[in-house]
N, C-alpha and C positions, 0 to 999 in steps of 0.2 A: 348322682349329678355329677360329673365330668369338668371337666379339669377345665375346659375351654369355656366354656356357660358357668362358670364358679369366676376367671377374671372378666369374663364382661358386667356377672353379676355387682363385681368391688370396683369393675370402672363407672358402672352404676353410679353406684348408690354412693363415691366419695367422687364426684366433676371437683372440686375443687382443688384438691392435691392432682385430680387425673390435668388439668389446667397451667397450674401452675410450673407440672411438668413439663409440660409437656410444649408451657409457653416458653423456658430454656436452650428446648431441642430449638423451636421455631428460633428465638433469637438467635443459637447459634448456628443451624446452616444457612440463617437467609444475613446472617452478613456474613459469610463467606459467599453464598450465590452474586448479596450484591458489588463487590467486592470482582469479585470473577467477571460482573454482568458489565459495572462500569471501566474493565479494562476490554473487555471483546468493543465493546462500543466506545471505545475514545480510539481506536486500532481503526476499527471501520469506521469515523471518521472522523483518522491519517491521513486511513489508502483515498475516501471521498475527497478529504485536501489535495491530498498529494496526486493522485487520480485527473484530477482538475487546475490545478501548478502544471501539471507534463499539457496537458491537450493546451491551455493556457502559449504556454512555452514552442507553444509544434508551433499553432498559430501568428507568433510573431517571427517564427523564424521565417515562415513561411511565407512572413511578409519583406522582416529585414534584412532576408539572407542568411548567405554561410556559417561562417564563426572560422573557419581553417581554410591556404589559402597553401597546397603545395606544386610546390614551385618549377623549375632546375634548377638543376646543384649549382653550376656557373653563374645561375645570377645573380648581378646586386643588386640590395635590397633598392640601397638609395636614385639605379637608378627609375629601377620596376616603379619609385616610389617619383619619382618624378616623372616618365612618363604615362604614366597607368595602366602603362602593362607589359610584358614583357620582352626580353629582346631574344631571348635563347629561347630552345625550345624544346618538346622531348619526344620519343612516342607516344603515336594515339595505345601502344601495346600497354601503356605503362594500367590506365586504368582498367585494362582485360585482368593482368597479372592483379592488384590489388584488390580487385570484385574475386579473385578466386582465391584471394588466402586469408590465413588465419583470421586477421586482424578484426580485432576489439574496439580500439580507442575512435575508432572515425565510423562513422556512416554520410550516406544518400551524397554515391560521387559524382559528381560533374561534372566531364572533360572540358577543354573551353578552348579557344584559340582565339584568341583579341589583339588588339593591333590598332592606330589615332592611322583616321582616314581621312580620304577627303573627297565625299560625294559629289565630279563634279559638275555630273547631271542634277547633277541639284544648286550652280551655283559655285563650286566649292567649295561647301557646305563639308567643317572639322563636324571628323563622327568619330567612338568608336560604334565600331564592327565584331559584334561577339559569337563567332559559331559557338552554336551549341543543340548538343540532341542530347535523348534523353538521359538520364541517372542510368547508373548504373549499377545492379543488384547488390549486395556481396552475399553472392553462392551462402554460408552459411549462417544467414538471419532473417527469421521470418522478411516479407516483405511490408518497408514499409511509402505510407501516403505521398507521395512525395514532393518535394517546395519546389521544384519551380520545372513550368510542362516544357515541353516539348516542345519544339517551332519545329511543325511540317515541312517537307520539301517545297522552294516555290513559293513562302510564306514571312513576311519580317513581319517582330511586333517592332513599335520607335517608343519611344520613348518622348513624355510630355512636349516636351520644351523645342524639339526636332515637328513635331505629331504640328505645331500651334505655329511657329515660325514659318516652317514649309506649306502652310496652309494643306497637312495634306487626310483625307477622310476613308474610312474602314472599307475594302474593297476594290481602292484605287492602285489599278497598275505601277508601279515605278521601271525606273531599272535604278542596275546600281556598278556602276564597274560592266558594262557589256546587259546584264541578267538581268530580264524580267522578274519582278517579283509583286506578292502583291498584300498589300497593307490587309495581316486579319487584325490587326488592336493595334490597340496604343495603354504605355501604360499612365495613373498619374501622378500628379507634381511628385516627386521627393526632396529635389533641392539638393543634388547632386548631381557624378558627372552618368549618375544613370535618366535625368533627363535631356541629354548626348548622347543617348547608347542607341544603335540598329542590331535587332538579334536577330539573325540568319543560323537552317538550317549547320551545320560545322562541315558536312559535305560539301556543300556550296564552300562555303566561305574555305575552308582549304582547298578549293580550287581556286576561288574567287585573286587569291593572298599568292598563288600557287608554294602550296604548306602542306602537298597530300602526306596523307597518315601522323600528324602531326599536331600535339596541338603545347601554349607552353599554359597553361596550367589545369590542374584539379578545381574545382572546390569540395568542400566537406562537412558536417556537420559534426562538431564535438555530437562523442556516447557519453551517456548522463552515467551512463550503470559500469561505464569504464572506473567513475571516480578518482583517474589520474588527470594531471596538467599537461600543462603545451609539453613537459619534458618525457614523460611515458608514452606518447602519441612522437615524439620527433625519434625514442630509442627506439620502440616500433618502423612506425616508419624507414628507417635507418637499414632493417636488418631484412627490409621487401625490399625495399628499389630505394638502394645505397644512393644512388643519383640525384639522389632531392633536396629542396627541403620544406622546408612548413615556416606557414607566416598567422599568426590566429589574428585574427580580425577582431579589436574588443566593439560590440558591439551593443544596442540595447538587449539584445536578450542574454546578454552571458548577469547583464543586472539581475533579469531576472530570477537565471540561469545559480545565482544565488541569496535571493531567494526562497525559493525551493529547495538549497540545500540548507539553508537559518530553520525554515521552519521544518523540518524534517531531525532535524537537529534539538530542537525545542521540546516535537511531538514524546522522541528521547526521554528527551532530560524531564517532562511531564510526568512520560509511565514508567520508569523505575522512578522519581516521586512514591506513585501511586504504589507500589509496586512495596516500597519500602516499605508503608505505611500499612501496608496489605499485613508483612512479617511477623509481624508486635502485633497489628490487632486482631487477628483473628486464630492464632496461637490463646489468647488472652480470657479471649470471649467463648471458644471451646474451653480452656480451665477456667472458670468461671460456673460454666452453665456446667462441667462434670459434675461438681464442685456441689451447686445446686440439687440438683436430681440425690444423688447422695445423701444429701441429708434434708432434703421430701424423705427418700427411703427408712433415714434410718428413723423418724418421726412416723411413720406410717406404718412400723413393725412397732414400736413399740406401744403405738393408738392399739393394733391390733392384736399384740397377747392374747389376751383373755377368748378374743375369736380365733387365735391360731391354736387355744390346749383345749375350745370345742372340738373341731375341728380335726385335731392329734386322735380325742378319745374317738370322735367318731368312725375313725379308722381311718385316716389320713396319713397317707407315706411321710414324713421324712424329703426323701428324694419328690413329691410330692408339693409339698410346699415350698420348698425352692421353683417350682415348676410356675406356682403362680405368682409369686412374686418377682422374677424374672422375662416370667410372660409373661401379663402389666409393663412392665422398665422397653420389651420389645414396641408392644402396641404404642404406648409412648411415644420412639423415635419414632416411628412409621407416622401414627397422624400432624407431628409435629416438623414430620420432613418437607409433609410434603406438602402441609402450607409454609413454609420456608422461603425451602420457594420458587413458591409466587411471590408472600410479601417481598424477597431478596427478590423476584426479576420483577419488582415494582416497581422495588426504593433508587435499587439501579439504575432503569432506564428513569427516572427519574431523578436522579441526580447525577448523571450523567448528562444535564439539555439537555433531554430528546423524547417529554411528556408529546405523548399523543400522537409520535411516529411509533404507528405499528408496524410498519416495513420492517426500520433499524429492530424491533424490540423486541418483533423474530428472529430475525437477524442476532440479535445479543445472546438470544435462548439454546441456549446447548439441551438437548439427552439427554447427553452422558450426567450433566450437572446433578438431573432426579435419576436419575441409577445408581450413581453414587454417591446420593443426599437418605437415596433409600435403607442402603447396603452400610455405610459407613454412618449413619445417627443410631437404628437401631439398638449398634454396637457397642455405643459411643454410650447408649445410657445402659445395657444392659450391662456396659462394665460396670459402670455411678454403681447399678442395685446390685451389683453382686455379691459387695458384702452383707447389704442390709439380708439379704435373701439366702446366705446364707448361714445369716443371725437370729434367722425365721426358721430355718431349715433342721435349729440343733436345738432350741426350747423343748423344756421334759415339758410334753399335754400336766405331770399333776403338777410339778409348781409347782407351773399357769395356774392350775384348780384351784389349788388350794393357796398361793398370793390369794387368788381371787374370794 
């Protein structure tokens, strides 16, 4: 009879001993896999939450506008706030210089020329005229969806109050400072100066205002990935465009940004707590399982001393006895590893609050865990059974049979 057959015969004969030993391996492997699965599920859920907040924030920014305003360096802020536009101007080439730089703290650059004027053709109505063009991409970054759509030449976008007061309609031809435009769109009521604003193409605004090649502000969006405040943005901007200054515009989007940061910090703290819990639980369970396997192995050897004596008397060598007991331990480890990985995955998914979410469970499973368990568990079981196997191999068959 071969050693392999002896091992399987012994396993089939002593099912309770096998089940108890395998159970200890299942507990050790399952506990580890469950903890790892919970951590991975937590990371996936955190990433989904952050992606949703990022998407919500992007939509909020698109609705509420930009939160960084770049002005000429010599512009007095009290004067700017009083008039709602900058009297001083700066070259339009500044925005191209900024877009081709290595700046990382801002994105979504939008040059504009803003000025209060009288719309004489509409009864000397006071309006804010804003000339804009499409957003200028920062060249070293991936393209992003624009916050503000460009205004094509020959068209205008009208604020809600002007649209209602002047009785305008989409598609209507109007004249502004002697130039003809088609009303292409009007904005919903916003309750601020946008309600009396007219947006046209930047080139046309520069021509109407006699300021070709000039702008008086650059709108931008603070980059979330930079992780710096207004001081860091100012420092980086001063290096690239020293003849400018920046103003941070407080909007609801900034509050959403704070909520996003707090959510990220809370998720990080939760993960740290889980890691600390795993740091003492996994070694404790592994140690207890190893001791239990060793205890069962010693009991198995004592129980089988008469069989060992008979097998040795029939010609089985001591190294064969050693392999017999160690082989049983390895098979117990393999069986416990497979069952432990499956149980640990199920427990981990349930504990992560995602029962029934098969897609998340599949993403939380890592095939490397199964591979590691199939290597580590048999080694753990073999290490725990090493001394009992050595004790069995060193038994004197004559003494065993004489005592029996």
